[in-house]
All heavy atoms as a GROMACS GRO file, in nm:
protein
  606
    1MET      N    1  -7.909   6.583   2.812
    1MET     CA    2  -7.825   6.519   2.912
    1MET      C    3  -7.917   6.466   3.023
    1MET      O    4  -8.003   6.537   3.070
    1MET     CB    5  -7.725   6.620   2.969
    1MET     CG    6  -7.633   6.561   3.072
    1MET     SD    7  -7.520   6.674   3.152
    1MET     CE    8  -7.429   6.743   3.018
    2SER      N    9  -7.897   6.341   3.058
    2SER     CA   10  -7.981   6.283   3.163
    2SER      C   11  -7.941   6.330   3.300
    2SER      O   12  -7.829   6.385   3.318
    2SER     CB   13  -7.973   6.131   3.154
    2SER     OG   14  -7.848   6.085   3.198
    3LYS      N   15  -8.024   6.306   3.395
    3LYS     CA   16  -7.996   6.348   3.532
    3LYS      C   17  -7.877   6.270   3.589
    3LYS      O   18  -7.799   6.322   3.666
    3LYS     CB   19  -8.121   6.333   3.618
    3LYS     CG   20  -8.227   6.436   3.588
    3LYS     CD   21  -8.348   6.413   3.673
    3LYS     CE   22  -8.458   6.505   3.635
    3LYS     NZ   23  -8.515   6.485   3.504
    4ARG      N   24  -7.868   6.146   3.553
    4ARG     CA   25  -7.752   6.064   3.601
    4ARG      C   26  -7.621   6.118   3.547
    4ARG      O   27  -7.523   6.129   3.620
    4ARG     CB   28  -7.770   5.918   3.558
    4ARG     CG   29  -7.865   5.843   3.644
    4ARG     CD   30  -7.857   5.692   3.615
    4ARG     NE   31  -7.955   5.624   3.697
    4ARG     CZ   32  -8.062   5.565   3.648
    4ARG    NH1   33  -8.085   5.563   3.517
    4ARG    NH2   34  -8.145   5.506   3.729
    5THR      N   35  -7.621   6.154   3.420
    5THR     CA   36  -7.500   6.208   3.360
    5THR      C   37  -7.461   6.341   3.428
    5THR      O   38  -7.345   6.364   3.458
    5THR     CB   39  -7.518   6.230   3.210
    5THR    OG1   40  -7.560   6.106   3.148
    5THR    CG2   41  -7.391   6.280   3.145
    6ALA      N   42  -7.560   6.424   3.451
    6ALA     CA   43  -7.535   6.554   3.516
    6ALA      C   44  -7.482   6.528   3.658
    6ALA      O   45  -7.390   6.600   3.703
    6ALA     CB   46  -7.662   6.637   3.520
    7GLY      N   47  -7.538   6.433   3.729
    7GLY     CA   48  -7.492   6.402   3.863
    7GLY      C   49  -7.348   6.358   3.864
    7GLY      O   50  -7.268   6.399   3.949
    8VAL      N   51  -7.312   6.269   3.771
    8VAL     CA   52  -7.173   6.218   3.764
    8VAL      C   53  -7.080   6.330   3.726
    8VAL      O   54  -6.969   6.340   3.780
    8VAL     CB   55  -7.167   6.099   3.664
    8VAL    CG1   56  -7.024   6.064   3.637
    8VAL    CG2   57  -7.244   5.980   3.718
    9VAL      N   58  -7.122   6.420   3.635
    9VAL     CA   59  -7.038   6.532   3.600
    9VAL      C   60  -7.014   6.624   3.718
    9VAL      O   61  -6.899   6.668   3.740
    9VAL     CB   62  -7.100   6.610   3.480
    9VAL    CG1   63  -7.030   6.744   3.456
    9VAL    CG2   64  -7.094   6.525   3.353
   10PHE      N   65  -7.119   6.653   3.794
   10PHE     CA   66  -7.101   6.736   3.912
   10PHE      C   67  -7.010   6.672   4.015
   10PHE      O   68  -6.927   6.738   4.077
   10PHE     CB   69  -7.236   6.772   3.977
   10PHE     CG   70  -7.304   6.889   3.914
   10PHE    CD1   71  -7.429   6.875   3.856
   10PHE    CD2   72  -7.246   7.014   3.917
   10PHE    CE1   73  -7.492   6.986   3.799
   10PHE    CE2   74  -7.308   7.124   3.858
   10PHE     CZ   75  -7.432   7.108   3.801
   11LEU      N   76  -7.021   6.540   4.034
   11LEU     CA   77  -6.931   6.473   4.126
   11LEU      C   78  -6.786   6.474   4.077
   11LEU      O   79  -6.694   6.488   4.155
   11LEU     CB   80  -6.978   6.327   4.147
   11LEU     CG   81  -7.108   6.312   4.222
   11LEU    CD1   82  -7.146   6.162   4.231
   11LEU    CD2   83  -7.097   6.369   4.364
   12ALA      N   84  -6.768   6.461   3.945
   12ALA     CA   85  -6.634   6.468   3.887
   12ALA      C   86  -6.575   6.609   3.906
   12ALA      O   87  -6.456   6.623   3.936
   12ALA     CB   88  -6.637   6.431   3.740
   13ILE      N   89  -6.658   6.711   3.890
   13ILE     CA   90  -6.612   6.847   3.910
   13ILE      C   91  -6.571   6.866   4.058
   13ILE      O   92  -6.468   6.927   4.086
   13ILE     CB   93  -6.720   6.949   3.869
   13ILE    CG1   94  -6.735   6.950   3.719
   13ILE    CG2   95  -6.689   7.089   3.923
   13ILE    CD1   96  -6.855   7.029   3.669
   14ALA      N   97  -6.650   6.812   4.150
   14ALA     CA   98  -6.616   6.826   4.292
   14ALA      C   99  -6.485   6.755   4.322
   14ALA      O  100  -6.400   6.808   4.398
   14ALA     CB  101  -6.730   6.770   4.377
   15ALA      N  102  -6.464   6.637   4.265
   15ALA     CA  103  -6.341   6.565   4.291
   15ALA      C  104  -6.223   6.637   4.231
   15ALA      O  105  -6.113   6.646   4.293
   15ALA     CB  106  -6.352   6.422   4.231
   16PHE      N  107  -6.240   6.691   4.111
   16PHE     CA  108  -6.131   6.768   4.048
   16PHE      C  109  -6.094   6.892   4.130
   16PHE      O  110  -5.977   6.918   4.155
   16PHE     CB  111  -6.175   6.810   3.905
   16PHE     CG  112  -6.076   6.894   3.834
   16PHE    CD1  113  -5.957   6.838   3.784
   16PHE    CD2  114  -6.093   7.031   3.819
   16PHE    CE1  115  -5.864   6.918   3.719
   16PHE    CE2  116  -6.004   7.108   3.752
   16PHE     CZ  117  -5.886   7.052   3.703
   17LEU      N  118  -6.196   6.965   4.176
   17LEU     CA  119  -6.169   7.084   4.256
   17LEU      C  120  -6.104   7.049   4.388
   17LEU      O  121  -6.014   7.122   4.436
   17LEU     CB  122  -6.299   7.162   4.279
   17LEU     CG  123  -6.358   7.231   4.159
   17LEU    CD1  124  -6.491   7.292   4.196
   17LEU    CD2  125  -6.265   7.335   4.104
   18GLN      N  126  -6.144   6.937   4.449
   18GLN     CA  127  -6.080   6.893   4.575
   18GLN      C  128  -5.934   6.860   4.552
   18GLN      O  129  -5.847   6.896   4.633
   18GLN     CB  130  -6.154   6.771   4.630
   18GLN     CG  131  -6.106   6.724   4.764
   18GLN     CD  132  -6.146   6.819   4.874
   18GLN    OE1  133  -6.239   6.895   4.865
   18GLN    NE2  134  -6.069   6.815   4.984
   19GLY      N  135  -5.904   6.793   4.442
   19GLY     CA  136  -5.765   6.762   4.409
   19GLY      C  137  -5.682   6.886   4.385
   19GLY      O  138  -5.569   6.895   4.431
   20ILE      N  139  -5.740   6.983   4.315
   20ILE     CA  140  -5.671   7.109   4.291
   20ILE      C  141  -5.645   7.182   4.423
   20ILE      O  142  -5.536   7.242   4.441
   20ILE     CB  143  -5.752   7.196   4.195
   20ILE    CG1  144  -5.757   7.135   4.058
   20ILE    CG2  145  -5.702   7.339   4.189
   20ILE    CD1  146  -5.621   7.120   3.992
   21HIS      N  147  -5.740   7.176   4.516
   21HIS     CA  148  -5.722   7.240   4.644
   21HIS      C  149  -5.603   7.183   4.720
   21HIS      O  150  -5.520   7.254   4.773
   21HIS     CB  151  -5.853   7.225   4.726
   21HIS     CG  152  -5.858   7.305   4.848
   21HIS    ND1  153  -5.914   7.257   4.963
   21HIS    CD2  154  -5.813   7.427   4.880
   21HIS    CE1  155  -5.903   7.345   5.060
   21HIS    NE2  156  -5.842   7.451   5.010
   22TYR      N  157  -5.595   7.050   4.724
   22TYR     CA  158  -5.485   6.984   4.794
   22TYR      C  159  -5.352   7.008   4.720
   22TYR      O  160  -5.249   7.028   4.783
   22TYR     CB  161  -5.508   6.835   4.809
   22TYR     CG  162  -5.597   6.804   4.927
   22TYR    CD1  163  -5.736   6.795   4.914
   22TYR    CD2  164  -5.543   6.785   5.053
   22TYR    CE1  165  -5.814   6.769   5.021
   22TYR    CE2  166  -5.621   6.759   5.163
   22TYR     CZ  167  -5.760   6.750   5.146
   22TYR     OH  168  -5.839   6.724   5.254
   23LEU      N  169  -5.356   7.006   4.588
   23LEU     CA  170  -5.234   7.031   4.511
   23LEU      C  171  -5.184   7.174   4.533
   23LEU      O  172  -5.064   7.197   4.548
   23LEU     CB  173  -5.260   7.006   4.362
   23LEU     CG  174  -5.142   7.020   4.269
   23LEU    CD1  175  -5.034   6.914   4.300
   23LEU    CD2  176  -5.188   7.006   4.126
   24ALA      N  177  -5.275   7.272   4.535
   24ALA     CA  178  -5.237   7.409   4.560
   24ALA      C  179  -5.172   7.424   4.697
   24ALA      O  180  -5.072   7.498   4.714
   24ALA     CB  181  -5.355   7.501   4.544
   25ALA      N  182  -5.228   7.357   4.798
   25ALA     CA  183  -5.170   7.364   4.932
   25ALA      C  184  -5.031   7.301   4.935
   25ALA      O  185  -4.940   7.355   5.002
   25ALA     CB  186  -5.262   7.298   5.032
   26ALA      N  187  -5.013   7.192   4.863
   26ALA     CA  188  -4.883   7.127   4.859
   26ALA      C  189  -4.779   7.215   4.790
   26ALA      O  190  -4.664   7.225   4.832
   26ALA     CB  191  -4.892   6.993   4.789
   27ILE      N  192  -4.821   7.282   4.681
   27ILE     CA  193  -4.729   7.370   4.610
   27ILE      C  194  -4.696   7.491   4.698
   27ILE      O  195  -4.583   7.538   4.703
   27ILE     CB  196  -4.790   7.413   4.476
   27ILE    CG1  197  -4.790   7.292   4.379
   27ILE    CG2  198  -4.710   7.527   4.415
   27ILE    CD1  199  -4.867   7.318   4.252
   28PHE      N  200  -4.799   7.542   4.766
   28PHE     CA  201  -4.782   7.657   4.854
   28PHE      C  202  -4.680   7.628   4.962
   28PHE      O  203  -4.599   7.711   5.001
   28PHE     CB  204  -4.914   7.697   4.915
   28PHE     CG  205  -4.909   7.811   5.011
   28PHE    CD1  206  -4.879   7.939   4.966
   28PHE    CD2  207  -4.936   7.793   5.144
   28PHE    CE1  208  -4.873   8.047   5.055
   28PHE    CE2  209  -4.934   7.901   5.235
   28PHE     CZ  210  -4.898   8.028   5.187
   29GLY      N  211  -4.682   7.506   5.017
   29GLY     CA  212  -4.589   7.469   5.123
   29GLY      C  213  -4.469   7.396   5.078
   29GLY      O  214  -4.401   7.333   5.159
   30SER      N  215  -4.434   7.401   4.951
   30SER     CA  216  -4.322   7.323   4.900
   30SER      C  217  -4.188   7.371   4.954
   30SER      O  218  -4.093   7.292   4.958
   30SER     CB  219  -4.319   7.328   4.748
   30SER     OG  220  -4.300   7.460   4.700
   31GLY      N  221  -4.178   7.492   5.001
   31GLY     CA  222  -4.054   7.542   5.052
   31GLY      C  223  -4.031   7.513   5.201
   31GLY      O  224  -3.929   7.545   5.257
   32VAL      N  225  -4.129   7.449   5.264
   32VAL     CA  226  -4.119   7.420   5.407
   32VAL      C  227  -4.024   7.304   5.432
   32VAL      O  228  -4.025   7.203   5.359
   32VAL     CB  229  -4.259   7.386   5.464
   32VAL    CG1  230  -4.254   7.352   5.610
   32VAL    CG2  231  -4.353   7.502   5.442
   33SER      N  232  -3.939   7.315   5.532
   33SER     CA  233  -3.837   7.212   5.557
   33SER      C  234  -3.897   7.088   5.625
   33SER      O  235  -3.848   6.979   5.604
   33SER     CB  236  -3.724   7.267   5.640
   33SER     OG  237  -3.773   7.313   5.765
   34SER      N  238  -3.999   7.107   5.710
   34SER     CA  239  -4.060   6.991   5.776
   34SER      C  240  -4.213   7.000   5.764
   34SER      O  241  -4.268   7.109   5.767
   34SER     CB  242  -4.019   6.982   5.920
   34SER     OG  243  -4.074   7.092   5.994
   35TRP      N  244  -4.275   6.886   5.750
   35TRP     CA  245  -4.420   6.880   5.731
   35TRP      C  246  -4.487   6.814   5.853
   35TRP      O  247  -4.428   6.722   5.913
   35TRP     CB  248  -4.455   6.793   5.608
   35TRP     CG  249  -4.429   6.863   5.479
   35TRP    CD1  250  -4.310   6.883   5.421
   35TRP    CD2  251  -4.526   6.920   5.392
   35TRP    NE1  252  -4.326   6.947   5.300
   35TRP    CE2  253  -4.458   6.973   5.283
   35TRP    CE3  254  -4.663   6.934   5.399
   35TRP    CZ2  255  -4.523   7.037   5.178
   35TRP    CZ3  256  -4.730   6.998   5.296
   35TRP    CH2  257  -4.658   7.047   5.188
   36ASN      N  258  -4.604   6.860   5.885
   36ASN     CA  259  -4.689   6.788   5.980
   36ASN      C  260  -4.836   6.815   5.946
   36ASN      O  261  -4.865   6.899   5.859
   36ASN     CB  262  -4.655   6.823   6.126
   36ASN     CG  263  -4.682   6.967   6.158
   36ASN    OD1  264  -4.758   7.035   6.092
   36ASN    ND2  265  -4.613   7.015   6.263
   37LYS      N  266  -4.924   6.748   6.012
   37LYS     CA  267  -5.065   6.756   5.979
   37LYS      C  268  -5.122   6.896   6.005
   37LYS      O  269  -5.198   6.949   5.922
   37LYS     CB  270  -5.142   6.654   6.061
   37LYS     CG  271  -5.287   6.640   6.031
   37LYS     CD  272  -5.363   6.531   6.100
   37LYS     CE  273  -5.305   6.475   6.222
   37LYS     NZ  274  -5.391   6.378   6.292
   38ASP      N  275  -5.084   6.958   6.113
   38ASP     CA  276  -5.136   7.090   6.147
   38ASP      C  277  -5.088   7.196   6.048
   38ASP      O  278  -5.163   7.287   6.010
   38ASP     CB  279  -5.094   7.128   6.289
   38ASP     CG  280  -5.157   7.039   6.392
   38ASP    OD1  281  -5.273   6.993   6.369
   38ASP    OD2  282  -5.090   7.014   6.493
   39LEU      N  283  -4.962   7.183   6.004
   39LEU     CA  284  -4.910   7.277   5.907
   39LEU      C  285  -4.985   7.266   5.773
   39LEU      O  286  -5.016   7.364   5.711
   39LEU     CB  287  -4.758   7.253   5.885
   39LEU     CG  288  -4.687   7.342   5.785
   39LEU    CD1  289  -4.694   7.488   5.831
   39LEU    CD2  290  -4.545   7.298   5.768
   40PHE      N  291  -5.010   7.144   5.730
   40PHE     CA  292  -5.083   7.123   5.604
   40PHE      C  293  -5.224   7.174   5.615
   40PHE      O  294  -5.275   7.232   5.518
   40PHE     CB  295  -5.079   6.976   5.562
   40PHE     CG  296  -5.128   6.953   5.422
   40PHE    CD1  297  -5.049   6.996   5.315
   40PHE    CD2  298  -5.249   6.893   5.396
   40PHE    CE1  299  -5.093   6.979   5.185
   40PHE    CE2  300  -5.291   6.872   5.268
   40PHE     CZ  301  -5.213   6.915   5.163
   41ARG      N  302  -5.290   7.156   5.727
   41ARG     CA  303  -5.424   7.213   5.746
   41ARG      C  304  -5.422   7.365   5.737
   41ARG      O  305  -5.513   7.425   5.680
   41ARG     CB  306  -5.482   7.171   5.881
   41ARG     CG  307  -5.533   7.031   5.883
   41ARG     CD  308  -5.607   7.004   6.010
   41ARG     NE  309  -5.642   6.864   6.015
   41ARG     CZ  310  -5.652   6.793   6.125
   41ARG    NH1  311  -5.630   6.848   6.244
   41ARG    NH2  312  -5.685   6.664   6.123
   42ALA      N  313  -5.319   7.426   5.792
   42ALA     CA  314  -5.304   7.570   5.783
   42ALA      C  315  -5.286   7.615   5.637
   42ALA      O  316  -5.344   7.715   5.594
   42ALA     CB  317  -5.188   7.619   5.867
   43MET      N  318  -5.208   7.538   5.564
   43MET     CA  319  -5.187   7.570   5.422
   43MET      C  320  -5.317   7.555   5.343
   43MET      O  321  -5.343   7.632   5.252
   43MET     CB  322  -5.079   7.480   5.363
   43MET     CG  323  -4.941   7.517   5.406
   43MET     SD  324  -4.824   7.407   5.325
   43MET     CE  325  -4.728   7.358   5.464
   44LEU      N  326  -5.396   7.454   5.378
   44LEU     CA  327  -5.527   7.439   5.311
   44LEU      C  328  -5.616   7.560   5.337
   44LEU      O  329  -5.693   7.601   5.250
   44LEU     CB  330  -5.596   7.311   5.357
   44LEU     CG  331  -5.548   7.182   5.295
   44LEU    CD1  332  -5.615   7.065   5.368
   44LEU    CD2  333  -5.574   7.176   5.149
   45GLY      N  334  -5.605   7.616   5.456
   45GLY     CA  335  -5.685   7.733   5.490
   45GLY      C  336  -5.641   7.858   5.415
   45GLY      O  337  -5.723   7.947   5.388
   46TYR      N  338  -5.516   7.864   5.379
   46TYR     CA  339  -5.464   7.981   5.306
   46TYR      C  340  -5.492   7.975   5.158
   46TYR      O  341  -5.499   8.079   5.090
   46TYR     CB  342  -5.313   7.995   5.327
   46TYR     CG  343  -5.272   8.039   5.465
   46TYR    CD1  344  -5.180   7.967   5.539
   46TYR    CD2  345  -5.327   8.153   5.523
   46TYR    CE1  346  -5.144   8.006   5.663
   46TYR    CE2  347  -5.293   8.192   5.649
   46TYR     CZ  348  -5.199   8.117   5.720
   46TYR     OH  349  -5.165   8.156   5.845
   47THR      N  350  -5.505   7.857   5.102
   47THR     CA  351  -5.524   7.845   4.955
   47THR      C  352  -5.670   7.839   4.920
   47THR      O  353  -5.739   7.743   4.950
   47THR     CB  354  -5.453   7.718   4.904
   47THR    OG1  355  -5.505   7.604   4.975
   47THR    CG2  356  -5.307   7.724   4.923
   48ALA      N  357  -5.715   7.942   4.856
   48ALA     CA  358  -5.848   7.951   4.798
   48ALA      C  359  -5.960   7.907   4.896
   48ALA      O  360  -6.024   7.804   4.874
   48ALA     CB  361  -5.857   7.872   4.669
   49PRO      N  362  -5.984   7.980   5.004
   49PRO     CA  363  -6.087   7.942   5.099
   49PRO      C  364  -6.225   7.938   5.036
   49PRO      O  365  -6.310   7.860   5.080
   49PRO     CB  366  -6.076   8.044   5.211
   49PRO     CG  367  -6.003   8.159   5.152
   49PRO     CD  368  -5.917   8.106   5.042
   50GLY      N  369  -6.250   8.014   4.933
   50GLY     CA  370  -6.379   8.012   4.867
   50GLY      C  371  -6.400   7.886   4.784
   50GLY      O  372  -6.514   7.852   4.747
   51LEU      N  373  -6.291   7.818   4.751
   51LEU     CA  374  -6.300   7.698   4.669
   51LEU      C  375  -6.377   7.587   4.742
   51LEU      O  376  -6.448   7.508   4.678
   51LEU     CB  377  -6.160   7.650   4.632
   51LEU     CG  378  -6.145   7.536   4.535
   51LEU    CD1  379  -6.210   7.573   4.404
   51LEU    CD2  380  -6.002   7.498   4.517
   52VAL      N  381  -6.367   7.582   4.873
   52VAL     CA  382  -6.437   7.478   4.948
   52VAL      C  383  -6.586   7.492   4.933
   52VAL      O  384  -6.659   7.393   4.927
   52VAL     CB  385  -6.395   7.486   5.099
   52VAL    CG1  386  -6.473   7.390   5.183
   52VAL    CG2  387  -6.246   7.462   5.112
   53ILE      N  388  -6.635   7.616   4.922
   53ILE     CA  389  -6.778   7.639   4.902
   53ILE      C  390  -6.821   7.580   4.769
   53ILE      O  391  -6.925   7.511   4.759
   53ILE     CB  392  -6.811   7.787   4.910
   53ILE    CG1  393  -6.781   7.841   5.049
   53ILE    CG2  394  -6.954   7.818   4.867
   53ILE    CD1  395  -6.782   7.993   5.060
   54TRP      N  396  -6.742   7.603   4.662
   54TRP     CA  397  -6.775   7.550   4.529
   54TRP      C  398  -6.766   7.397   4.528
   54TRP      O  399  -6.844   7.330   4.456
   54TRP     CB  400  -6.691   7.614   4.424
   54TRP     CG  401  -6.725   7.757   4.403
   54TRP    CD1  402  -6.654   7.865   4.443
   54TRP    CD2  403  -6.845   7.807   4.344
   54TRP    NE1  404  -6.722   7.980   4.406
   54TRP    CE2  405  -6.838   7.947   4.347
   54TRP    CE3  406  -6.958   7.747   4.284
   54TRP    CZ2  407  -6.938   8.028   4.296
   54TRP    CZ3  408  -7.057   7.829   4.236
   54TRP    CH2  409  -7.049   7.966   4.242
   55ILE      N  410  -6.673   7.341   4.600
   55ILE     CA  411  -6.662   7.197   4.611
   55ILE      C  412  -6.790   7.138   4.672
   55ILE      O  413  -6.846   7.042   4.621
   55ILE     CB  414  -6.537   7.156   4.690
   55ILE    CG1  415  -6.410   7.191   4.614
   55ILE    CG2  416  -6.539   7.006   4.725
   55ILE    CD1  417  -6.284   7.183   4.696
   56ASN      N  418  -6.832   7.197   4.781
   56ASN     CA  419  -6.952   7.149   4.848
   56ASN      C  420  -7.076   7.167   4.763
   56ASN      O  421  -7.167   7.080   4.765
   56ASN     CB  422  -6.970   7.220   4.982
   56ASN     CG  423  -6.864   7.175   5.083
   56ASN    OD1  424  -6.813   7.065   5.076
   56ASN    ND2  425  -6.830   7.264   5.173
   57ILE      N  426  -7.087   7.278   4.690
   57ILE     CA  427  -7.202   7.299   4.600
   57ILE      C  428  -7.205   7.194   4.491
   57ILE      O  429  -7.310   7.136   4.462
   57ILE     CB  430  -7.198   7.442   4.544
   57ILE    CG1  431  -7.228   7.542   4.650
   57ILE    CG2  432  -7.295   7.457   4.424
   57ILE    CD1  433  -7.208   7.688   4.610
   58ALA      N  434  -7.090   7.168   4.428
   58ALA     CA  435  -7.083   7.068   4.321
   58ALA      C  436  -7.115   6.928   4.375
   58ALA      O  437  -7.184   6.850   4.312
   58ALA     CB  438  -6.948   7.070   4.253
   59LEU      N  439  -7.062   6.897   4.494
   59LEU     CA  440  -7.092   6.768   4.555
   59LEU      C  441  -7.240   6.750   4.585
   59LEU      O  442  -7.297   6.647   4.555
   59LEU     CB  443  -7.005   6.752   4.680
   59LEU     CG  444  -7.022   6.620   4.756
   59LEU    CD1  445  -6.968   6.506   4.672
   59LEU    CD2  446  -6.946   6.628   4.886
   60ALA      N  447  -7.299   6.854   4.644
   60ALA     CA  448  -7.442   6.847   4.675
   60ALA      C  449  -7.525   6.837   4.551
   60ALA      O  450  -7.621   6.756   4.544
   60ALA     CB  451  -7.483   6.969   4.758
   61ALA      N  452  -7.492   6.913   4.447
   61ALA     CA  453  -7.566   6.904   4.321
   61ALA      C  454  -7.555   6.768   4.259
   61ALA      O  455  -7.656   6.713   4.208
   61ALA     CB  456  -7.517   7.012   4.222
   62GLY      N  457  -7.437   6.709   4.262
   62GLY     CA  458  -7.420   6.574   4.207
   62GLY      C  459  -7.502   6.470   4.281
   62GLY      O  460  -7.566   6.386   4.219
   63ILE      N  461  -7.503   6.477   4.413
   63ILE     CA  462  -7.581   6.382   4.491
   63ILE      C  463  -7.727   6.402   4.468
   63ILE      O  464  -7.803   6.303   4.450
   63ILE     CB  465  -7.543   6.398   4.641
   63ILE    CG1  466  -7.402   6.346   4.666
   63ILE    CG2  467  -7.642   6.323   4.729
   63ILE    CD1  468  -7.347   6.378   4.803
   64ILE      N  469  -7.772   6.526   4.461
   64ILE     CA  470  -7.915   6.557   4.438
   64ILE      C  471  -7.961   6.504   4.301
   64ILE      O  472  -8.065   6.437   4.289
   64ILE     CB  473  -7.945   6.704   4.455
   64ILE    CG1  474  -7.934   6.743   4.602
   64ILE    CG2  475  -8.081   6.742   4.397
   64ILE    CD1  476  -7.933   6.891   4.627
   65TYR      N  477  -7.880   6.528   4.197
   65TYR     CA  478  -7.917   6.480   4.064
   65TYR      C  479  -7.919   6.328   4.059
   65TYR      O  480  -8.008   6.269   3.997
   65TYR     CB  481  -7.818   6.534   3.959
   65TYR     CG  482  -7.865   6.663   3.896
   65TYR    CD1  483  -7.810   6.785   3.933
   65TYR    CD2  484  -7.962   6.665   3.797
   65TYR    CE1  485  -7.851   6.903   3.877
   65TYR    CE2  486  -8.006   6.780   3.739
   65TYR     CZ  487  -7.946   6.902   3.778
   65TYR     OH  488  -7.990   7.018   3.723
   66LEU      N  489  -7.824   6.260   4.123
   66LEU     CA  490  -7.824   6.115   4.120
   66LEU      C  491  -7.946   6.060   4.195
   66LEU      O  492  -8.010   5.963   4.149
   66LEU     CB  493  -7.696   6.062   4.178
   66LEU     CG  494  -7.572   6.070   4.088
   66LEU    CD1  495  -7.448   6.022   4.163
   66LEU    CD2  496  -7.591   5.990   3.962
   67LEU      N  497  -7.975   6.117   4.310
   67LEU     CA  498  -8.092   6.072   4.385
   67LEU      C  499  -8.220   6.097   4.309
   67LEU      O  500  -8.312   6.012   4.308
   67LEU     CB  501  -8.098   6.138   4.523
   67LEU     CG  502  -7.996   6.092   4.622
   67LEU    CD1  503  -8.003   6.176   4.751
   67LEU    CD2  504  -8.014   5.945   4.656
   68TRP      N  505  -8.230   6.212   4.245
   68TRP     CA  506  -8.347   6.248   4.163
   68TRP      C  507  -8.367   6.146   4.051
   68TRP      O  508  -8.478   6.098   4.026
   68TRP     CB  509  -8.329   6.388   4.109
   68TRP     CG  510  -8.446   6.450   4.041
   68TRP    CD1  511  -8.574   6.400   4.028
   68TRP    CD2  512  -8.450   6.577   3.978
   68TRP    NE1  513  -8.652   6.486   3.961
   68TRP    CE2  514  -8.578   6.597   3.930
   68TRP    CE3  515  -8.352   6.677   3.960
   68TRP    CZ2  516  -8.614   6.713   3.859
   68TRP    CZ3  517  -8.391   6.790   3.890
   68TRP    CH2  518  -8.520   6.806   3.843
   69ALA      N  519  -8.258   6.110   3.985
   69ALA     CA  520  -8.267   6.012   3.874
   69ALA      C  521  -8.311   5.874   3.927
   69ALA      O  522  -8.392   5.806   3.863
   69ALA     CB  523  -8.133   6.001   3.803
   70GLU      N  524  -8.257   5.834   4.040
   70GLU     CA  525  -8.294   5.705   4.096
   70GLU      C  526  -8.439   5.699   4.141
   70GLU      O  527  -8.510   5.602   4.124
   70GLU     CB  528  -8.200   5.667   4.212
   70GLU     CG  529  -8.060   5.637   4.167
   70GLU     CD  530  -8.051   5.523   4.068
   70GLU    OE1  531  -8.122   5.421   4.086
   70GLU    OE2  532  -7.976   5.536   3.972
   71ILE      N  533  -8.485   5.809   4.203
   71ILE     CA  534  -8.627   5.817   4.245
   71ILE      C  535  -8.720   5.811   4.126
   71ILE      O  536  -8.820   5.742   4.127
   71ILE     CB  537  -8.649   5.942   4.331
   71ILE    CG1  538  -8.579   5.924   4.467
   71ILE    CG2  539  -8.798   5.969   4.351
   71ILE    CD1  540  -8.575   6.050   4.552
   72GLU      N  541  -8.686   5.884   4.019
   72GLU     CA  542  -8.768   5.879   3.897
   72GLU      C  543  -8.768   5.740   3.835
   72GLU      O  544  -8.875   5.694   3.792
   72GLU     CB  545  -8.717   5.981   3.794
   72GLU     CG  546  -8.764   6.120   3.819
   72GLU     CD  547  -8.724   6.213   3.708
   72GLU    OE1  548  -8.648   6.172   3.616
   72GLU    OE2  549  -8.767   6.330   3.712
   73ALA      N  550  -8.654   5.673   3.834
   73ALA     CA  551  -8.649   5.536   3.778
   73ALA      C  552  -8.730   5.441   3.866
   73ALA      O  553  -8.801   5.351   3.810
   73ALA     CB  554  -8.507   5.489   3.767
   74TRP      N  555  -8.724   5.459   3.994
   74TRP     CA  556  -8.802   5.375   4.085
   74TRP      C  557  -8.950   5.394   4.069
   74TRP      O  558  -9.027   5.298   4.070
   74TRP     CB  559  -8.758   5.402   4.229
   74TRP     CG  560  -8.827   5.322   4.332
   74TRP    CD1  561  -8.811   5.188   4.356
   74TRP    CD2  562  -8.925   5.370   4.422
   74TRP    NE1  563  -8.894   5.150   4.460
   74TRP    CE2  564  -8.966   5.260   4.502
   74TRP    CE3  565  -8.981   5.492   4.445
   74TRP    CZ2  566  -9.061   5.271   4.601
   74TRP    CZ3  567  -9.076   5.504   4.542
   74TRP    CH2  568  -9.116   5.394   4.621
   75ARG      N  569  -8.992   5.519   4.050
   75ARG     CA  570  -9.134   5.550   4.030
   75ARG      C  571  -9.187   5.495   3.898
   75ARG      O  572  -9.300   5.455   3.887
   75ARG     CB  573  -9.159   5.699   4.037
   75ARG     CG  574  -9.154   5.754   4.178
   75ARG     CD  575  -9.192   5.898   4.177
   75ARG     NE  576  -9.184   5.951   4.314
   75ARG     CZ  577  -9.189   6.078   4.345
   75ARG    NH1  578  -9.201   6.168   4.249
   75ARG    NH2  579  -9.180   6.118   4.468
   76GLN      N  580  -9.104   5.497   3.794
   76GLN     CA  581  -9.148   5.445   3.664
   76GLN      C  582  -9.160   5.293   3.666
   76GLN      O  583  -9.239   5.237   3.592
   76GLN     CB  584  -9.047   5.490   3.553
   76GLN     CG  585  -9.061   5.634   3.520
   76GLN     CD  586  -8.958   5.674   3.417
   76GLN    OE1  587  -8.877   5.598   3.373
   76GLN    NE2  588  -8.964   5.804   3.376
   77LYS      N  589  -9.083   5.225   3.751
   77LYS     CA  590  -9.092   5.079   3.762
   77LYS      C  591  -9.226   5.039   3.822
   77LYS      O  592  -9.279   4.934   3.788
   77LYS     CB  593  -8.979   5.027   3.848
   77LYS     CG  594  -8.855   4.995   3.775
   77LYS     CD  595  -8.759   4.929   3.870
   77LYS     CE  596  -8.649   4.862   3.799
   77LYS     NZ  597  -8.556   4.799   3.893
   78LYS      N  598  -9.275   5.116   3.914
   78LYS     CA  599  -9.398   5.081   3.987
   78LYS      C  600  -9.515   5.083   3.898
   78LYS      O  601  -9.561   5.116   3.814
   78LYS     CB  602  -9.420   5.174   4.102
   78LYS     CG  603  -9.340   5.132   4.224
   78LYS     CD  604  -9.381   5.218   4.340
   78LYS     CE  605  -9.381   5.130   4.463
   78LYS     NZ  606  -9.426   5.199   4.580
   0.00000   0.00000   0.00000
């Protein structure tokens, strides 16, 4: 697997986990009669707080792999 492919996979994992985080918060608050921004932020805090760490790790890994691949390609061109 190339570094670019690994980077894109890590970014896709981060996007998927972010979507799951928001979906879980929406499901958690589905019984609420009125919605506002502060309430939704509170629900995000209640649903899987450790998930944000994994989202950030996957995002950072994806960016690092993509930058690494681009730097290697740039060095091989020279």
